[in-house]
VEXDREN-2710 file (C-alpha; in Angstrom, 1 decimal):
% VEXDREN-2710
k/r/px/py/pz
1/MET/190.7/82.4/-134.2
2/ARG/191.1/80.1/-137.2
3/ILE/194.0/80.8/-139.6
4/LEU/194.6/79.2/-143.0
5/ILE/198.2/79.0/-144.3
6/PHE/198.7/78.3/-148.0
7/GLY/202.0/78.8/-149.8
8/VAL/203.6/81.3/-147.5
9/GLY/206.0/78.9/-145.8
10/SER/205.9/76.6/-142.9
11/ILE/207.7/78.9/-140.5
12/PHE/204.6/81.1/-140.2
13/ALA/202.5/78.0/-139.4
14/GLY/205.0/76.8/-136.8
15/LYS/205.2/80.1/-135.0
16/LEU/201.5/80.6/-134.9
17/ILE/200.8/77.1/-133.6
18/ASN/203.5/77.6/-131.0
19/ALA/201.7/80.9/-130.0
20/GLY/198.5/78.9/-129.5
21/TYR/196.5/79.7/-132.6
22/ASP/194.3/77.3/-134.5
23/VAL/196.2/76.8/-137.7
24/THR/195.1/74.9/-140.8
25/MET/197.6/74.3/-143.6
26/LEU/196.4/73.8/-147.2
27/ALA/198.8/71.4/-148.9
28/ARG/198.7/69.2/-151.9
29/ASN/200.3/66.1/-153.3
30/ASP/203.7/65.1/-151.8
31/ARG/203.7/68.0/-149.3
32/TYR/200.3/66.9/-148.0
33/LYS/201.6/63.3/-147.6
34/GLU/204.8/64.5/-145.9
35/LEU/202.9/66.7/-143.4
36/ALA/200.4/64.0/-142.7
37/SER/203.0/61.4/-141.9
38/ASN/205.8/63.5/-140.2
39/GLY/204.1/66.6/-139.0
40/LEU/205.6/70.1/-139.6
41/VAL/209.3/69.8/-138.7
42/LEU/211.3/73.0/-138.2
43/ARG/214.8/73.6/-136.9
44/ASN/215.0/76.3/-134.3
45/ALA/217.5/78.9/-135.6
46/ILE/218.7/79.7/-132.1
47/SER/218.9/76.3/-130.3
48/GLY/219.3/74.2/-133.4
49/GLN/216.8/71.7/-132.1
50/LEU/214.1/70.2/-134.2
51/GLU/210.5/71.3/-133.4
52/THR/207.5/69.3/-134.6
53/TYR/204.0/70.7/-135.0
54/TYR/200.8/69.0/-136.1
55/PRO/198.5/71.5/-137.8
56/GLU/195.1/70.6/-139.2
57/LEU/195.6/69.7/-142.8
58/ILE/193.4/70.0/-145.8
59/ASN/194.1/69.3/-149.5
60/ASN/191.3/71.5/-150.9
61/LEU/189.3/74.5/-149.8
62/LEU/185.6/74.1/-149.6
63/SER/183.2/76.9/-150.3
64/ASP/181.8/76.7/-146.7
65/ASP/185.3/76.8/-145.0
66/ILE/185.5/79.8/-142.7
67/TYR/188.7/81.3/-141.5
68/ASP/189.4/84.6/-139.6
69/TYR/192.7/85.1/-141.4
70/CYS/194.2/83.6/-144.5
71/LEU/198.0/83.8/-145.3
72/ILE/198.4/83.1/-149.0
73/GLN/201.3/83.5/-151.3
END
């Protein structure tokens, strides 16, 4: 199952990646560069530890891109 995340927050992406889903994040400009170089870094609210995820990244959506679900703000 392919899921596109755009503008709804990184927590959703991290949780879905952790659950084993195929997640793509649409990001632009500085956010794209940050994710490309550092990955998606989240702090676990319970343990306090940093968790790093590496979603597929795109900086534009092509007309032939196909996703099963899109989470968009």
